[in-house]
MOPAC internal coordinates of N, CA, C and O (Angstrom, degrees):
PM7 1SCF
backbone

  N    0.0000 0     0.00 0     0.00 0    0    0    0
  C    1.4392 1     0.00 0     0.00 0    1    0    0
  C    1.5213 1   107.39 1     0.00 0    2    1    0
  O    1.2310 1   121.86 1   -70.44 1    3    2    1
  N    1.3339 1   114.04 1   109.56 1    3    2    1
  C    1.4534 1   118.51 1  -174.61 1    5    3    2
  C    1.5197 1   110.95 1  -166.31 1    6    5    3
  O    1.2310 1   121.99 1   -13.45 1    7    6    5
  N    1.3176 1   113.79 1   166.55 1    7    6    5
  C    1.4533 1   122.62 1   168.91 1    9    7    6
  C    1.5221 1   105.19 1  -115.77 1   10    9    7
  O    1.2310 1   120.78 1   -51.78 1   11   10    9
  N    1.3253 1   116.11 1   128.22 1   11   10    9
  C    1.4623 1   120.48 1  -176.78 1   13   11   10
  C    1.5206 1   110.18 1  -122.68 1   14   13   11
  O    1.2310 1   120.92 1   -53.39 1   15   14   13
  N    1.3242 1   115.85 1   126.61 1   15   14   13
  C    1.4582 1   122.49 1   172.62 1   17   15   14
  C    1.5180 1   107.63 1   -96.41 1   18   17   15
  O    1.2310 1   120.34 1   -59.05 1   19   18   17
  N    1.3060 1   116.96 1   120.95 1   19   18   17
  C    1.4558 1   120.91 1   176.68 1   21   19   18
  C    1.5196 1   108.90 1   -87.31 1   22   21   19
  O    1.2310 1   120.79 1   -61.06 1   23   22   21
  N    1.3230 1   116.09 1   118.94 1   23   22   21
  C    1.4571 1   122.22 1  -179.40 1   25   23   22
  C    1.5190 1   111.64 1   -82.69 1   26   25   23
  O    1.2310 1   121.19 1   158.50 1   27   26   25
  N    1.3191 1   115.32 1   -21.50 1   27   26   25
  C    1.4547 1   121.84 1  -175.20 1   29   27   26
  C    1.5293 1   106.77 1  -156.97 1   30   29   27
  O    1.2310 1   120.37 1   -41.41 1   31   30   29
  N    1.3054 1   116.89 1   138.59 1   31   30   29
  C    1.4686 1   120.60 1  -179.68 1   33   31   30
  C    1.5243 1   112.51 1  -107.47 1   34   33   31
  O    1.2310 1   120.37 1  -177.94 1   35   34   33
  N    1.3124 1   116.90 1     2.06 1   35   34   33
  C    1.4686 1   120.93 1  -176.60 1   37   35   34
  C    1.5282 1   111.76 1   -66.43 1   38   37   35
  O    1.2310 1   121.00 1   -49.83 1   39   38   37
  N    1.3151 1   115.70 1   130.17 1   39   38   37
  C    1.4578 1   122.28 1   173.10 1   41   39   38
  C    1.5170 1   115.59 1    73.09 1   42   41   39
  O    1.2310 1   119.76 1  -167.98 1   43   42   41
  N    1.3095 1   118.06 1    12.02 1   43   42   41
  C    1.4645 1   120.16 1  -179.54 1   45   43   42
  C    1.5226 1   111.56 1   -82.40 1   46   45   43
  O    1.2310 1   121.25 1   -29.28 1   47   46   45
  N    1.3168 1   115.21 1   150.72 1   47   46   45
  C    1.4588 1   121.54 1   170.41 1   49   47   46
  C    1.5199 1   106.85 1   -87.29 1   50   49   47
  O    1.2310 1   120.92 1   -27.16 1   51   50   49
  N    1.3205 1   115.84 1   152.84 1   51   50   49
  C    1.4640 1   120.98 1  -178.85 1   53   51   50
  C    1.5160 1   110.03 1  -124.08 1   54   53   51
  O    1.2310 1   121.29 1   -34.01 1   55   54   53
  N    1.3187 1   115.14 1   145.99 1   55   54   53
  C    1.4528 1   122.62 1   169.56 1   57   55   54
  C    1.5174 1   104.46 1  -108.80 1   58   57   55
  O    1.2310 1   120.16 1   -81.50 1   59   58   57
  N    1.3215 1   117.30 1    98.50 1   59   58   57
  C    1.4681 1   120.42 1  -169.98 1   61   59   58
  C    1.5146 1   107.97 1    66.96 1   62   61   59
  O    1.2310 1   120.45 1    59.06 1   63   62   61
  N    1.3318 1   116.75 1  -120.94 1   63   62   61
  C    1.4624 1   120.23 1   177.66 1   65   63   62
  C    1.5290 1   112.54 1  -102.24 1   66   65   63
  O    1.2310 1   120.42 1  -170.02 1   67   66   65
  N    1.3311 1   116.80 1     9.98 1   67   66   65
  C    1.4677 1   121.36 1  -175.91 1   69   67   66
  C    1.5250 1   109.52 1  -101.83 1   70   69   67
  O    1.2310 1   120.43 1   -61.15 1   71   70   69
  N    1.3466 1   116.78 1   118.85 1   71   70   69
  C    1.4691 1   118.00 1   177.43 1   73   71   70
  C    1.5232 1   110.31 1   -66.85 1   74   73   71
  O    1.2310 1   121.03 1   -40.53 1   75   74   73
  N    1.3124 1   115.63 1   139.47 1   75   74   73
  C    1.4601 1   120.48 1   179.50 1   77   75   74
  C    1.5209 1   109.89 1   -90.00 1   78   77   75
  O    1.2310 1   120.97 1   -37.43 1   79   78   77
  N    1.3065 1   115.75 1   142.57 1   79   78   77
  C    1.4525 1   121.46 1   176.72 1   81   79   78
  C    1.5320 1   108.11 1   -66.23 1   82   81   79
  O    1.2310 1   120.42 1   -57.06 1   83   82   81
  N    1.3407 1   116.81 1   122.94 1   83   82   81
  C    1.4656 1   118.41 1   179.87 1   85   83   82
  C    1.5231 1   111.22 1   -71.07 1   86   85   83
  O    1.2310 1   121.01 1   -24.68 1   87   86   85
  N    1.3420 1   115.68 1   155.32 1   87   86   85
  C    1.4657 1   119.77 1   179.18 1   89   87   86
  C    1.5296 1   111.00 1   -57.11 1   90   89   87
  O    1.2310 1   120.63 1   134.11 1   91   90   89
  N    1.3151 1   116.41 1   -45.89 1   91   90   89
  C    1.4599 1   120.78 1   175.31 1   93   91   90
  C    1.5217 1   106.80 1  -102.41 1   94   93   91
  O    1.2310 1   120.79 1   -88.69 1   95   94   93
  N    1.3238 1   116.10 1    91.31 1   95   94   93
  C    1.4613 1   120.43 1  -173.56 1   97   95   94
  C    1.5258 1   112.76 1   -91.45 1   98   97   95
  O    1.2310 1   119.97 1  -175.27 1   99   98   97
  N    1.3136 1   117.67 1     4.73 1   99   98   97
  C    1.4564 1   121.04 1   179.48 1  101   99   98
  C    1.5251 1   110.23 1   -58.49 1  102  101   99
  O    1.2310 1   120.68 1   -57.18 1  103  102  101
  N    1.3125 1   116.31 1   122.82 1  103  102  101
  C    1.4512 1   121.30 1  -179.77 1  105  103  102
  C    1.5149 1   113.99 1    81.47 1  106  105  103
  O    1.2310 1   120.16 1   176.17 1  107  106  105
  N    1.3384 1   117.30 1    -3.83 1  107  106  105
  C    1.4640 1   121.27 1  -179.23 1  109  107  106
  C    1.5289 1   112.73 1  -103.81 1  110  109  107
  O    1.2310 1   121.06 1   144.77 1  111  110  109
  N    1.3293 1   115.59 1   -35.23 1  111  110  109
  C    1.4692 1   119.20 1  -178.92 1  113  111  110
  C    1.5231 1   110.09 1  -141.97 1  114  113  111
  O    1.2310 1   121.82 1   -20.76 1  115  114  113
  N    1.3194 1   114.12 1   159.24 1  115  114  113
  C    1.4584 1   122.26 1   165.15 1  117  115  114
  C    1.5160 1   105.30 1  -116.75 1  118  117  115
  O    1.2310 1   120.90 1   -39.76 1  119  118  117
  N    1.3102 1   115.88 1   140.24 1  119  118  117
  C    1.4661 1   119.67 1  -173.91 1  121  119  118
  C    1.5142 1   110.98 1  -129.08 1  122  121  119
  O    1.2310 1   121.55 1   -43.03 1  123  122  121
  N    1.3303 1   114.64 1   136.97 1  123  122  121
  C    1.4579 1   122.84 1   177.19 1  125  123  122
  C    1.5284 1   106.45 1  -118.11 1  126  125  123
  O    1.2310 1   120.55 1   -69.06 1  127  126  125
  N    1.3251 1   116.56 1   110.94 1  127  126  125
  C    1.4642 1   121.15 1  -176.61 1  129  127  126
  C    1.5197 1   111.48 1   -73.75 1  130  129  127
  O    1.2310 1   121.39 1   -35.28 1  131  130  129
  N    1.3152 1   114.94 1   144.72 1  131  130  129
  C    1.4606 1   122.53 1   176.48 1  133  131  130
  C    1.5202 1   109.21 1  -119.68 1  134  133  131
  O    1.2310 1   120.92 1   -39.54 1  135  134  133
  N    1.3109 1   115.85 1   140.46 1  135  134  133
  C    1.4635 1   120.73 1   176.19 1  137  135  134
  C    1.5319 1   109.21 1   -91.70 1  138  137  135
  O    1.2310 1   120.69 1    -9.16 1  139  138  137
  N    1.3179 1   116.29 1   170.84 1  139  138  137
  C    1.4689 1   119.61 1   177.16 1  141  139  138
  C    1.5268 1   110.50 1   -63.64 1  142  141  139
  O    1.2310 1   119.78 1   148.36 1  143  142  141
  N    1.3296 1   118.02 1   -31.64 1  143  142  141
  C    1.4690 1   120.65 1   175.75 1  145  143  142
  C    1.5205 1   111.03 1   -67.26 1  146  145  143
  O    1.2310 1   120.49 1   143.80 1  147  146  145
  N    1.3439 1   116.66 1   -36.20 1  147  146  145
  C    1.4610 1   120.42 1   177.67 1  149  147  146
  C    1.5157 1   111.20 1   -64.12 1  150  149  147
  O    1.2310 1   120.89 1   141.04 1  151  150  149
  N    1.3237 1   115.91 1   -38.96 1  151  150  149
  C    1.4603 1   120.83 1  -178.66 1  153  151  150
  C    1.5237 1   109.98 1   -61.66 1  154  153  151
  O    1.2310 1   120.47 1   143.12 1  155  154  153
  N    1.3128 1   116.72 1   -36.88 1  155  154  153
  C    1.4658 1   120.66 1   179.76 1  157  155  154
  C    1.5227 1   112.02 1   -60.24 1  158  157  155
  O    1.2310 1   120.25 1   153.72 1  159  158  157
  N    1.3320 1   117.12 1   -26.28 1  159  158  157
  C    1.4602 1   120.83 1   179.14 1  161  159  158
  C    1.5291 1   111.85 1   -68.53 1  162  161  159
  O    1.2310 1   120.47 1   153.80 1  163  162  161
  N    1.3170 1   116.71 1   -26.20 1  163  162  161
  C    1.4643 1   121.71 1  -178.62 1  165  163  162
  C    1.5282 1   112.95 1   -82.15 1  166  165  163
  O    1.2310 1   119.82 1   161.51 1  167  166  165
  N    1.3216 1   117.95 1   -18.49 1  167  166  165
  C    1.4692 1   121.69 1  -170.12 1  169  167  166
  C    1.5231 1   113.04 1   -50.41 1  170  169  167
  O    1.2310 1   120.09 1   129.53 1  171  170  169
  N    1.3202 1   117.43 1   -50.47 1  171  170  169
  C    1.4619 1   118.83 1  -175.20 1  173  171  170
  C    1.5280 1   112.89 1   -74.51 1  174  173  171
  O    1.2310 1   120.03 1   167.39 1  175  174  173
  N    1.3202 1   117.55 1   -12.61 1  175  174  173
  C    1.4624 1   120.78 1  -176.09 1  177  175  174
  C    1.5259 1   114.56 1  -104.37 1  178  177  175
  O    1.2310 1   119.81 1   172.09 1  179  178  177
  N    1.3000 1   117.97 1    -7.91 1  179  178  177
  C    1.4739 1   120.09 1  -173.05 1  181  179  178
  C    1.5223 1   111.75 1   -59.09 1  182  181  179
  O    1.2310 1   119.67 1   134.21 1  183  182  181
  N    1.3234 1   118.24 1   -45.79 1  183  182  181
  C    1.4639 1   120.15 1  -177.43 1  185  183  182
  C    1.5224 1   111.70 1   -62.43 1  186  185  183
  O    1.2310 1   119.96 1   134.11 1  187  186  185
  N    1.3322 1   117.68 1   -45.89 1  187  186  185
  C    1.4672 1   119.64 1  -178.69 1  189  187  186
  C    1.5274 1   111.19 1   -68.49 1  190  189  187
  O    1.2310 1   120.31 1   145.42 1  191  190  189
  N    1.3311 1   117.01 1   -34.58 1  191  190  189
  C    1.4643 1   120.94 1   176.71 1  193  191  190
  C    1.5272 1   109.39 1   -64.35 1  194  193  191
  O    1.2310 1   120.10 1   134.13 1  195  194  193
  N    1.3279 1   117.41 1   -45.87 1  195  194  193
  C    1.4636 1   121.44 1   179.69 1  197  195  194
  C    1.5254 1   111.49 1   -59.91 1  198  197  195
  O    1.2310 1   120.20 1   136.02 1  199  198  197
  N    1.3101 1   117.23 1   -43.98 1  199  198  197
  C    1.4660 1   121.07 1  -179.43 1  201  199  198
  C    1.5301 1   109.95 1   -65.64 1  202  201  199
  O    1.2310 1   120.01 1   133.60 1  203  202  201
  N    1.3164 1   117.59 1   -46.40 1  203  202  201
  C    1.4649 1   121.64 1  -177.44 1  205  203  202
  C    1.5222 1   112.43 1   -63.63 1  206  205  203
  O    1.2310 1   120.48 1   146.43 1  207  206  205
  N    1.3223 1   116.68 1   -33.57 1  207  206  205
  C    1.4662 1   121.20 1  -173.41 1  209  207  206
  C    1.5115 1   114.19 1  -109.12 1  210  209  207
  O    1.2310 1   120.34 1  -175.57 1  211  210  209
  N    1.3328 1   116.95 1     4.43 1  211  210  209
  C    1.4633 1   120.63 1  -175.11 1  213  211  210
  C    1.5410 1   109.56 1    51.74 1  214  213  211
  O    1.2310 1   121.52 1  -128.92 1  215  214  213
  N    1.3201 1   114.70 1    51.08 1  215  214  213
  C    1.4640 1   121.80 1  -175.76 1  217  215  214
  C    1.5261 1   110.08 1  -112.73 1  218  217  215
  O    1.2310 1   121.23 1    -8.46 1  219  218  217
  N    1.3264 1   115.25 1   171.54 1  219  218  217
  C    1.4598 1   122.09 1   178.30 1  221  219  218
  C    1.5240 1   110.70 1  -127.32 1  222  221  219
  O    1.2310 1   120.21 1  -144.90 1  223  222  221
  N    1.3110 1   117.20 1    35.10 1  223  222  221
  C    1.4554 1   121.83 1  -178.67 1  225  223  222
  C    1.5159 1   110.18 1   -73.90 1  226  225  223
  O    1.2310 1   120.92 1   -39.01 1  227  226  225
  N    1.3207 1   115.84 1   140.99 1  227  226  225
  C    1.4576 1   121.33 1   177.22 1  229  227  226
  C    1.5223 1   107.28 1  -151.91 1  230  229  227
  O    1.2310 1   120.42 1   -13.82 1  231  230  229
  N    1.3128 1   116.79 1   166.18 1  231  230  229
  C    1.4593 1   120.14 1   178.11 1  233  231  230
  C    1.5191 1   109.42 1   -61.19 1  234  233  231
  O    1.2310 1   120.45 1   -45.42 1  235  234  233
  N    1.3131 1   116.74 1   134.58 1  235  234  233
  C    1.4518 1   121.91 1  -178.30 1  237  235  234
  C    1.5179 1   112.76 1    76.61 1  238  237  235
  O    1.2310 1   120.49 1  -167.04 1  239  238  237
  N    1.3251 1   116.67 1    12.96 1  239  238  237
  C    1.4504 1   121.83 1  -175.05 1  241  239  238
  C    1.5240 1   110.18 1  -122.61 1  242  241  239
  O    1.2310 1   121.43 1    -5.03 1  243  242  241
  N    1.3226 1   114.87 1   174.97 1  243  242  241
  C    1.4588 1   121.80 1  -179.84 1  245  243  242
  C    1.5219 1   108.17 1  -137.58 1  246  245  243
  O    1.2310 1   120.68 1   -34.90 1  247  246  245
  N    1.3323 1   116.30 1   145.10 1  247  246  245
  C    1.4639 1   120.12 1   174.47 1  249  247  246
  C    1.5220 1   108.66 1  -145.68 1  250  249  247
  O    1.2310 1   121.88 1   -25.76 1  251  250  249
  N    1.3211 1   114.01 1   154.24 1  251  250  249
  C    1.4593 1   122.75 1  -178.93 1  253  251  250
  C    1.5214 1   108.93 1  -108.07 1  254  253  251
  O    1.2310 1   121.22 1   -47.98 1  255  254  253
  N    1.3097 1   115.28 1   132.02 1  255  254  253
  C    1.4516 1   122.77 1   178.35 1  257  255  254
  C    1.5229 1   107.27 1  -112.85 1  258  257  255
  O    1.2310 1   120.32 1   -75.78 1  259  258  257
  N    1.3452 1   117.00 1   104.22 1  259  258  257
  C    1.4521 1   120.32 1   177.58 1  261  259  258
  C    1.5320 1   108.77 1   -72.81 1  262  261  259
  O    1.2310 1   120.05 1     2.33 1  263  262  261
  N    1.3125 1   117.51 1  -177.67 1  263  262  261
  C    1.4635 1   120.42 1  -175.49 1  265  263  262
  C    1.5337 1   111.61 1   -57.52 1  266  265  263
  O    1.2310 1   120.15 1   139.94 1  267  266  265
  N    1.3140 1   117.31 1   -40.06 1  267  266  265
  C    1.4712 1   120.72 1   179.36 1  269  267  266
  C    1.5276 1   111.04 1   -63.58 1  270  269  267
  O    1.2310 1   120.69 1   133.15 1  271  270  269
  N    1.3304 1   116.29 1   -46.85 1  271  270  269
  C    1.4661 1   119.67 1   178.85 1  273  271  270
  C    1.5317 1   111.08 1   -67.63 1  274  273  271
  O    1.2310 1   120.31 1   150.07 1  275  274  273
  N    1.3231 1   117.01 1   -29.93 1  275  274  273
  C    1.4729 1   120.08 1   177.29 1  277  275  274
  C    1.5183 1   110.89 1   -63.46 1  278  277  275
  O    1.2310 1   120.06 1   142.54 1  279  278  277
  N    1.3282 1   117.50 1   -37.46 1  279  278  277
  C    1.4666 1   120.61 1   176.72 1  281  279  278
  C    1.5370 1   109.95 1   -60.10 1  282  281  279
  O    1.2310 1   121.06 1   135.28 1  283  282  281
  N    1.3237 1   115.58 1   -44.72 1  283  282  281
  C    1.4651 1   120.47 1   178.94 1  285  283  282
  C    1.5207 1   110.79 1   -66.29 1  286  285  283
  O    1.2310 1   120.49 1   142.12 1  287  286  285
  N    1.3277 1   116.66 1   -37.88 1  287  286  285
  C    1.4610 1   120.93 1   179.82 1  289  287  286
  C    1.5256 1   110.92 1   -65.45 1  290  289  287
  O    1.2310 1   120.10 1   140.62 1  291  290  289
  N    1.3206 1   117.42 1   -39.38 1  291  290  289
  C    1.4686 1   120.84 1   176.78 1  293  291  290
  C    1.5286 1   109.74 1   -61.03 1  294  293  291
  O    1.2310 1   120.08 1   135.40 1  295  294  293
  N    1.3343 1   117.46 1   -44.60 1  295  294  293
  C    1.4685 1   121.08 1   176.89 1  297  295  294
  C    1.5212 1   110.47 1   -58.24 1  298  297  295
  O    1.2310 1   120.94 1   133.93 1  299  298  297
  N    1.3315 1   115.80 1   -46.07 1  299  298  297
  C    1.4632 1   120.22 1  -179.19 1  301  299  298
  C    1.5286 1   110.64 1   -60.62 1  302  301  299
  O    1.2310 1   120.24 1   136.72 1  303  302  301
  N    1.3354 1   117.15 1   -43.28 1  303  302  301
  C    1.4664 1   121.24 1  -179.48 1  305  303  302
  C    1.5280 1   109.99 1   -62.76 1  306  305  303
  O    1.2310 1   120.24 1   135.29 1  307  306  305
  N    1.3248 1   117.14 1   -44.71 1  307  306  305
  C    1.4771 1   120.18 1   179.17 1  309  307  306
  C    1.5259 1   111.34 1   -59.82 1  310  309  307
  O    1.2310 1   120.69 1   138.50 1  311  310  309
  N    1.3278 1   116.29 1   -41.50 1  311  310  309
  C    1.4672 1   119.98 1   177.05 1  313  311  310
  C    1.5249 1   110.78 1   -67.04 1  314  313  311
  O    1.2310 1   120.51 1   142.52 1  315  314  313
  N    1.3238 1   116.63 1   -37.48 1  315  314  313
  C    1.4680 1   120.97 1  -179.83 1  317  315  314
  C    1.5204 1   110.91 1   -64.37 1  318  317  315
  O    1.2310 1   120.24 1   146.52 1  319  318  317
  N    1.3352 1   117.15 1   -33.48 1  319  318  317
  C    1.4610 1   121.15 1   179.44 1  321  319  318
  C    1.5340 1   112.55 1   -68.44 1  322  321  319
  O    1.2310 1   120.13 1   168.90 1  323  322  321
  N    1.3254 1   117.35 1   -11.10 1  323  322  321
  C    1.4590 1   120.74 1   176.23 1  325  323  322
  C    1.5293 1   111.13 1   -77.95 1  326  325  323
  O    1.2310 1   120.50 1   169.66 1  327  326  325
  N    1.3299 1   116.66 1   -10.34 1  327  326  325
  C    1.4608 1   123.01 1   177.27 1  329  327  326
  C    1.5249 1   108.61 1  -107.04 1  330  329  327
  O    1.2310 1   120.10 1   -15.83 1  331  330  329
  N    1.3286 1   117.41 1   164.17 1  331  330  329
  C    1.4676 1   119.23 1   176.88 1  333  331  330
  C    1.5280 1   111.75 1   -59.34 1  334  333  331
  O    1.2310 1   121.01 1   -43.61 1  335  334  333
  N    1.3300 1   115.67 1   136.39 1  335  334  333
  C    1.4593 1   122.69 1  -178.65 1  337  335  334
  C    1.5211 1   107.76 1  -139.47 1  338  337  335
  O    1.2310 1   120.39 1   -48.80 1  339  338  337
  N    1.3308 1   116.87 1   131.20 1  339  338  337
  C    1.4658 1   119.55 1   177.30 1  341  339  338
  C    1.5254 1   109.44 1   -66.00 1  342  341  339
  O    1.2310 1   120.70 1   -19.23 1  343  342  341
  N    1.3125 1   116.27 1   160.77 1  343  342  341
  C    1.4693 1   121.13 1  -179.10 1  345  343  342
  C    1.5295 1   110.90 1   -59.52 1  346  345  343
  O    1.2310 1   120.06 1   137.32 1  347  346  345
  N    1.3109 1   117.49 1   -42.68 1  347  346  345
  C    1.4654 1   120.59 1  -178.75 1  349  347  346
  C    1.5225 1   111.38 1   -67.47 1  350  349  347
  O    1.2310 1   120.12 1   137.22 1  351  350  349
  N    1.3293 1   117.37 1   -42.78 1  351  350  349
  C    1.4645 1   120.57 1   179.36 1  353  351  350
  C    1.5261 1   110.25 1   -65.38 1  354  353  351
  O    1.2310 1   120.22 1   141.44 1  355  354  353
  N    1.3196 1   117.18 1   -38.56 1  355  354  353
  C    1.4664 1   121.45 1   176.64 1  357  355  354
  C    1.5307 1   109.66 1   -59.61 1  358  357  355
  O    1.2310 1   120.42 1   136.09 1  359  358  357
  N    1.3254 1   116.81 1   -43.91 1  359  358  357
  C    1.4678 1   120.91 1   179.27 1  361  359  358
  C    1.5368 1   110.62 1   -60.45 1  362  361  359
  O    1.2310 1   120.75 1   135.73 1  363  362  361
  N    1.3177 1   116.18 1   -44.27 1  363  362  361
  C    1.4648 1   120.66 1   179.80 1  365  363  362
  C    1.5300 1   110.33 1   -63.67 1  366  365  363
  O    1.2310 1   120.49 1   132.19 1  367  366  365
  N    1.3349 1   116.68 1   -47.81 1  367  366  365
  C    1.4569 1   120.54 1  -178.34 1  369  367  366
  C    1.5276 1   111.92 1   -66.18 1  370  369  367
  O    1.2310 1   119.91 1   144.22 1  371  370  369
  N    1.3246 1   117.78 1   -35.78 1  371  370  369
  C    1.4643 1   120.52 1   176.76 1  373  371  370
  C    1.5296 1   110.64 1   -66.15 1  374  373  371
  O    1.2310 1   120.63 1   140.59 1  375  374  373
  N    1.3223 1   116.40 1   -39.41 1  375  374  373
  C    1.4662 1   120.28 1   176.35 1  377  375  374
  C    1.5229 1   109.86 1   -64.05 1  378  377  375
  O    1.2310 1   120.63 1   134.46 1  379  378  377
  N    1.3247 1   116.41 1   -45.54 1  379  378  377
  C    1.4600 1   121.28 1   178.55 1  381  379  378
  C    1.5273 1   110.52 1   -60.03 1  382  381  379
  O    1.2310 1   119.86 1   136.86 1  383  382  381
  N    1.3184 1   117.87 1   -43.14 1  383  382  381
  C    1.4531 1   121.10 1   179.23 1  385  383  382
  C    1.5363 1   110.73 1   -63.43 1  386  385  383
  O    1.2310 1   120.29 1   138.10 1  387  386  385
  N    1.3170 1   117.05 1   -41.90 1  387  386  385
  C    1.4632 1   120.58 1   176.76 1  389  387  386
  C    1.5123 1   111.91 1   -62.06 1  390  389  387
  O    1.2310 1   120.39 1   137.66 1  391  390  389
  N    1.3192 1   116.85 1   -42.34 1  391  390  389
  C    1.4638 1   121.04 1   176.83 1  393  391  390
  C    1.5340 1   110.31 1   -61.73 1  394  393  391
  O    1.2310 1   120.53 1   137.65 1  395  394  393
  N    1.3301 1   116.59 1   -42.35 1  395  394  393
  C    1.4676 1   120.44 1   179.90 1  397  395  394
  C    1.5303 1   111.11 1   -64.18 1  398  397  395
  O    1.2310 1   120.26 1   138.10 1  399  398  397
  N    1.3108 1   117.10 1   -41.90 1  399  398  397
  C    1.4644 1   120.43 1   178.51 1  401  399  398
  C    1.5230 1   110.80 1   -60.38 1  402  401  399
  O    1.2310 1   120.76 1   136.85 1  403  402  401
  N    1.3163 1   116.16 1   -43.15 1  403  402  401
  C    1.4624 1   120.18 1   179.20 1  405  403  402
  C    1.5239 1   111.52 1   -69.11 1  406  405  403
  O    1.2310 1   120.10 1   142.11 1  407  406  405
  N    1.3314 1   117.42 1   -37.89 1  407  406  405
  C    1.4724 1   121.10 1   177.91 1  409  407  406
  C    1.5270 1   110.09 1   -61.65 1  410  409  407
  O    1.2310 1   120.04 1   141.23 1  411  410  409
  N    1.3082 1   117.52 1   -38.77 1  411  410  409
  C    1.4647 1   120.96 1   177.91 1  413  411  410
  C    1.5274 1   109.76 1   -63.63 1  414  413  411
  O    1.2310 1   120.60 1   135.00 1  415  414  413
  N    1.3205 1   116.45 1   -45.00 1  415  414  413
  C    1.4693 1   120.70 1   178.65 1  417  415  414
  C    1.5239 1   111.48 1   -61.31 1  418  417  415
  O    1.2310 1   120.49 1   140.38 1  419  418  417
  N    1.3353 1   116.67 1   -39.62 1  419  418  417
  C    1.4615 1   122.17 1  -176.99 1  421  419  418
  C    1.5306 1   113.10 1   -86.43 1  422  421  419
  O    1.2310 1   120.85 1   170.95 1  423  422  421
  N    1.3367 1   115.98 1    -9.05 1  423  422  421
  C    1.4675 1   122.47 1  -173.42 1  425  423  422
  C    1.5264 1   110.71 1    55.38 1  426  425  423
  O    1.2310 1   121.39 1  -132.45 1  427  426  425
  N    1.3212 1   114.95 1    47.55 1  427  426  425
  C    1.4634 1   121.83 1   176.89 1  429  427  426
  C    1.5229 1   107.99 1  -119.30 1  430  429  427
  O    1.2310 1   120.19 1    55.49 1  431  430  429
  N    1.3240 1   117.23 1  -124.51 1  431  430  429
  C    1.4506 1   119.97 1   179.03 1  433  431  430
  C    1.5167 1   112.34 1  -178.18 1  434  433  431
  O    1.2310 1   122.19 1     2.61 1  435  434  433
  N    1.3225 1   113.41 1  -177.39 1  435  434  433
  C    1.4623 1   122.37 1  -176.24 1  437  435  434
  C    1.5300 1   107.70 1  -129.38 1  438  437  435
  O    1.2310 1   121.15 1   -43.16 1  439  438  437
  N    1.3283 1   115.41 1   136.84 1  439  438  437
  C    1.4602 1   120.89 1   172.71 1  441  439  438
  C    1.5257 1   107.81 1  -107.01 1  442  441  439
  O    1.2310 1   121.42 1   -47.82 1  443  442  441
  N    1.3170 1   114.90 1   132.18 1  443  442  441
  C    1.4696 1   120.77 1   174.02 1  445  443  442
  C    1.5093 1   106.73 1  -113.54 1  446  445  443
  O    1.2310 1   121.64 1   -55.46 1  447  446  445
  N    1.3273 1   114.46 1   124.54 1  447  446  445
  C    1.4611 1   121.61 1   179.81 1  449  447  446
  C    1.5131 1   107.97 1  -119.58 1  450  449  447
  O    1.2310 1   120.36 1   -67.60 1  451  450  449
  N    1.3288 1   116.92 1   112.40 1  451  450  449
  C    1.4654 1   121.20 1  -178.94 1  453  451  450
  C    1.5043 1   111.19 1  -100.96 1  454  453  451
  O    1.2310 1   120.10 1   180.00 1  455  454  453

């Protein structure tokens, strides 16, 4: 359970369209760990996130957000901040938004594993 920013996509193996975390990920990804309690914060938002980003994320699942989907995800996060958000969920979403911004700059992407 994590959010992973891919800094570089060179030489990675893929599972479908999802880049796999390399064994030696030093310099390849940045990772933000999520606890099972953190995952519960996403439950009510998964459907709207999937629709906004044309994603297939679900509990116990993983999806890859390329630079294009990251743009949509940033929009979704900004709209989500217009509603009440717990301090912990805000921290997670702000981290995710930062990862998406960097993925766009790097032309890579972000993997979300719930």
